[in-house]
N, C-alpha and C positions, 0 to 999 in steps of 0.2 A: 648241376648241384646250383645254385645260387651262391654258396659258400668262393665260386670259382670269376665272382666278378675281381676280387681281390686275390692279389699274391703276392703270397707272406714273402717271400726271396726278394722280391727286386722295391728295393724301400723309392716311398712317393717323391714329388723330385722337390727344391727349397729353391723359394726364390727369398733371400735377406737383404731388406732394407734398413738404411741409414730410419728413414725419421718417418712417420706416419702418424696421422692424426689416432683410426684404432688401425690393427689387422685384421681388425670385422668390418670395418668402412672397407676394407681394402679390397679384402678378395671376395665382396659382393660387388663392389666398383668396379672389378675386371672380370666378375658373372656375366655386369652386365654388357660388357666386350664383349661378350662370347669362350668364355673361360670355363672350361666345367668341371679340369679335376682329376684325380688327386691329384694336391700341388699342396705344402706350406707357403705359407708366406711368415716369415719370422722379421723381425724388427728389431734395431737396438736403441729406441725413442721410441715412447707416443703419448700426439700432446692431449689428447680427446681420450684414453682408455673407457672402457665404461666396461660397468657388472650387469646381475636382470634387475629390471624395472627403471631402468637406466642411469644408475645410482654411478659416481665414478667410478674407477675404476686407477691407481698409480701404480705405475710399471717404471720405476729408473732404471738408468741405463744399469746394464745386469742383473737384475734379473727376467725371465721370459714373457715373452710375448710375440704368439705367435696365434695362427689360425689357420687352423684343415678348411683346406675349398673344396667339394665332392660334391657327386651328385648322387644318394644313399641310396637311390632304389626305392625307395619305402611309399607307402602312405603316408598324408599329412598329421595322420593318427598315432601313428608309431614315432614323428620326427623327437617327440620331448623322447624318446628311449637312447635315443643318442648321450644327451645328457647325461645318465648313469653307467655309459658306456665308458664313457671317455674317461670319466669317476675311475671308472674297473683301469682307465691306463692309464693315469697319472698316478693312481691307486701303485698298483704292478711297475712301472720304472722308478719311481723313487724311496721300493717297498728293497729293489735289484740294484737300490746304489748302497742303499741301507744297512746290504749285508742279505738280504731275502725275507722273506716270511717271519723269518724272530726277530731282524734288525725291528722290520717295522714292525713288530706286535711290540718288543718294548720299547720304541720312542713313542707308539699312541700314535700311529699313524691310523689309518679310522678316512671314511665320507660320512656326507652330510645329508639330504634329502635336501633339495634335489640335485646342488650343483658347485659343494664347500669340501675340500679338502682339508682336514684336520690333522696339527698333532695335540695331542689333544683337546680341549679345547680351542686352541687358538689356532686363526686361520693361516694355510701357507697357502691353498689355489683359492682359485676359483673360474670354473667355465659357462660359461654363457652361445646358447647355438642362436641363430638364426636364421634365416632363408629368405628364397625370390621363386618366385615361382616360372619358368623364359619359358616361355612357348610348352603349358604342358605340362611341364622335368621343373621336381623338387630340385633345385642349389642349395648346398646348407653351410654355413660359418661357423666351424667347431670352433672358438675361441678359446684357448685357456692362460690360463696368470699365473706364475710364479712365483713365488718370494724367493731367490735363490740365494742371497751374499746378506738384502736387508728387506727387512716389514717394512713398508709404508705405515704408520696409521692409520688405524677406522676408527672414525667413535663412534663409542659405543663396545666393538669388542678388540677382544684378542687377538695378538698376529704374533706370526709365527714363518724362519727362514728356513731353507731349507738346509743352509750349516747349523743349524741340531740334532740334521745326522750325523755329521762326523763328514760330512764333504762337501766342497763348493767346485761343481762344475760349469765352466762353461756355457750361456747361455745354448748352443749352436748345438753342444756336446749334449747336456741334453733335454734335443730336439727330438736327438739323436734316437734319442734313445725309450720317448716318449713314440718314435712312430714306427719301431719294429716293434713295443703289446695293440700299437692302434691294427698294425694289420692285421694281427692275428684276433684282433676283436672285434675286428669289420669281419673276418671269416666267420668266424662263428654267427653272428650274431646272425649273418645270413638276409642284410634286407629286412631284421623284422621280423625274419619265419621265424627263427628259435632266440627271441627275448630273454626265455625261461633260464636257456642257457647263463645270460650276461645276465636276468634278475637272482638267482643262483651264488653266479660270482662274487655282485654287490652286496647283497647280503654279508653276506663271511666276511667284509672287507670294510663294514658298519660297526662294529665296534657292537654288538649285539642288541636284543631287546632290550626296554623296561627303563632307557633311559629317559628321566622329566624332559618335558620337553610346553612349550608353549609355539602354539604356530596363530600368523595373521595373515587373514584369509582379505583385510580390507574393510573389512563388517562388520568383522567379527572374530574376538582373540581366543583362542580354544588354550588350555591348558591338560595334558593326558602321559600320558606313556608313551614311547615309540615300538609300534606292533609292526615294524618291517615294515613291505613295498608290496603291492599283489601283485595280477600276476601281467598287468598292464601299466606299470611300474607308478602308482598310485602309491601318495605315503598312508599309511594306515595308521590310527591314532586307541588306544585304551582311553575307557575311563580310569580317573583315582582318584575315592577307590576302588578297585574293578569291582566291575557288574556282570549282572547274565548278558549284558548286552552286548552285538558283535562290533569290534572297531568301527569307528568315523572315517572314513574316507575320502580323501583329499589331494586336487589335480595341480591346486598353486596357494602360493604361500611363502612365506617371511619365515622359519623356524631358528627357533631360538633352544640352543639346551641349557635347563635349567638344573643346577648346582646340587646335587643329593647329600642328602641330612645325611650329616655327620652318628654316628654309634651312638646312642643315647643322646643327643639332645633330644627337644620336642616338640 
């Protein structure tokens, strides 16, 4: 079976560094030198961490900045699924810290398409998938940034740190937890053959549908209600008010949550 590629019982190696520009950059540099992984790279400090669309990601010492370098074995059209899979991984690791799924639910831990980990509506962490093709083989850098003890400010965004879950693990301790969940979910994903399993897991961890959202695609802004993700991982948005039209489908864009109106408000 495809899932045999990943060995759930054997932890992925971890390379610990003091300073890097970004763990994704370091991972891709090593890929260019022949490394294929799977191997984690974790750094105490990043001088040029980044998120989606080239945005900077500030990771102070004590927070988690790590990247898994691996050859995922999927096609390029399936590579984006790693972002949703990794969201499930991070959610499950943090839920374990919070005391299981009930603790996660009570704390408001949830996922936001395509790459955010939230506490309520505050950003707790993010995921960045980058890749290169070497000798016809796709090599992916799966970057994870999580605020553990401190939540650096992000303009226009509410932010949170893991200490709100009642625990302040060391970055390496948190990465060891993520490694176990990553190996389990990579095996379940089976190099993209079983994305349906990942999709179901992601949907059960996103806090439900119906949340008012806005997506900015660069060429237009659309408001509507979150309607889940389709079988490929694309975002679905229902019109507001609901119409008979099928949900609109988006494969890229920046999503913002819109506060729900309180009962009795106009």
